[in-house]
Phi, psi and omega in degrees: 000147180260135178293151178295137181300140180088356180257154175240100180295158180268139181233120178250126178248118172263107181113120181252036180279207186298326176265319183303310184291340173290317176304311184297314183294314184293344174255002186297339183263354182239349184219165175271101184265131172240120176251132187246126173202139175295343181262154179268358183215145166291134180244116179284079188297344178300327182259015183304317186292326177296316179299330178293317185267344178227085183308341182296344181277352184300323180286352182267329184259354171256121181233120174299135178301331180302341180276352192277309195251138178271329187241320181280185181239151169252126178253117172281088192203180188217135175287131176251344182202127174225120179231107191064231176264006178273120185244121173256124181265160180301330180288348188099339178295143175248142179228141181218080185280173173290321181228139186237123180241119176269114185218044188279351173066216189215157166253160186208147181312135172299143010259008177304324174225138177298141182247013172237137186277353175269124185302318179299312180299316176299317178295321181297318182293322179296312177305316176299320177292328174297320180296316176303315180295310186304322183276343180286148174257331179234136183229139183238130174246129182252107188128116183252027172283192179302316186298306179302319176295316178296314178302317175306308183298319178298317180298313186285333176293321185269323185231077183298333186273357179284149174268120184241127175241139177246125184238137177200144181293338182286155180279357179213163175283162168058066178297156182125178191276054183251153180291145180299328177302329177292308177307315183306314181294319180290322180290323175298317173296317175301317175304313183299326182284343182088018180283128176272129178255124174240101187239155168092011176211132179287154175279142180296334174190155174286150175308145182285334185283146176299143179303151173065022177239151177289124179194150172287119182255133175213102177227182186220153174272161175302329176293352182094002176289132178272134179240127176236149181198171173255348175196148183228159176228134178273102184256047177199164172108058180287134171241121182288143176262082181227013187290345180276356183287143179230163167058220184298331178291321174296323181285350177277359176281146174278185183299330176273355180100003177277144173284129176290126178237155174268195183289343172263012170076018174275139180295145180315129172083358181241153182259325183232030176236123185235152176229138184222155172080209188306328187275355180258164175262023185290330182190186179292161182272099182218146179299312187301322181288324176296320180299309185297322178294322180294322178296309182300313178299317178299318177300320176293314178293321175302314183298313176304318184286320183273338188077011182243136178090178180244150172280133182237150183277146170281134175244140182302138187277154179290161179305123178208137177199146175226126187238093175291147169238078185082180185298332186247000187244184174110181180201169184203176173221118185243146178297130178079356179239340184067217181295133167235149183266195187300316181298313177288321174302324178286321181291322184280318191226315195297324185288307192256343176062028176062014187300307184295320179298312190274357174241016181290337181285344186274069185227020185294000000 
C-alpha cells in the first residue's frame, strides 16, 4: 500500500548493526524513524581483530549512534517483548509504529564482538585484551572458520614470533560452500606464517580459564595431542538475539531459531514487520548480506511511503567470502572472479578493513 500524501509514517528499527543502521539512515528523510539499540555506538565488528592487535583502530570501529540520524531519534534501550508491531522496551516505554524492522543480530564471544553496551567500557576491555595478547608467547584459537583464521593472520602479522595454534574437530579449515582451492590457498599462507593447525579431533574439554585472559592453558584432543598456551580465544558460538519475540513472531522462527521471511523480508504472517540480518533466514549470516538487506528494505519502504519506484524482492547472494590474514595476506572467493589471492584480498579488504565504506552513513 502507498501512504497518504502529507503524512510521515513511523518506522521503528530494533538493532543498529550492519542492516539496521542502514534502514534507519536511508529512511530518515521520509519517515519518523526511531532506532533502538542498547549500545551507544555502532561497532564495525569486521575489523575487531585488527583493533585487538592494533588498538589505534578502536576509534575507527566505534561510531556513536548520535551521529547517524538528522531527523529521527536514537533510543538507547532494549526490546524485552515484541508481539506484532507492539514493542515494549526495558525502560517501560511502548512503541507501535507503522512499520517495524527487527535487526537485533547475534552475539559472539568477546573480543570478536563487544560484550558491553557502553563504548568507553568496551574499548577498555579491548585494550586489556590487547595487553594480555601482547604478553603471551603461545596462543590457542579454537575454531578454524573465518573468525579463527582471520585472528591467526592478524596475530602473526603483528606478532610474528608468537606461536599460534588453531584447533578444530573438522578435518579441514573454513566450513561452508566454498571451493577447495580457497582452503588450499589459505592453508598455504597459514603454513607460511607459521600457524600450527590441529584438525580432525575434538578437544576433550575447553580450557577452564575464560577466553582472552592470561592463564596457563593445557588441554588435549581426543587423539591425545597436548595443546598448551598462555591465552586462548573461542572462535565459534553465534547466539541469535530473538529472546524478546512473543506470540506469532516467536512462532515464526524455524528449528534453528531464524525468523522465516518472504522475498520482501516480511516476517511470516506479518504485513508490516520485517526481519533482516543474522536473525532472518533470508541468507547466510554475513555483515555484507545484512547490509544489502537493509538497503533493499529501505528502498522498498521508501517506494511504499512515497509512491515512487517499485518494490523488489531480495535474492540470496552468490557464494562470496574474503578472509584477510593480516593487512597483506589472505584469500577469497568472489562471484565471477573465483579464487583471489593475497594481493587482491589486501586491496579489497585487508588493508582498510572496509572501515570508511561501512561508516560513511554516520555523518548527520
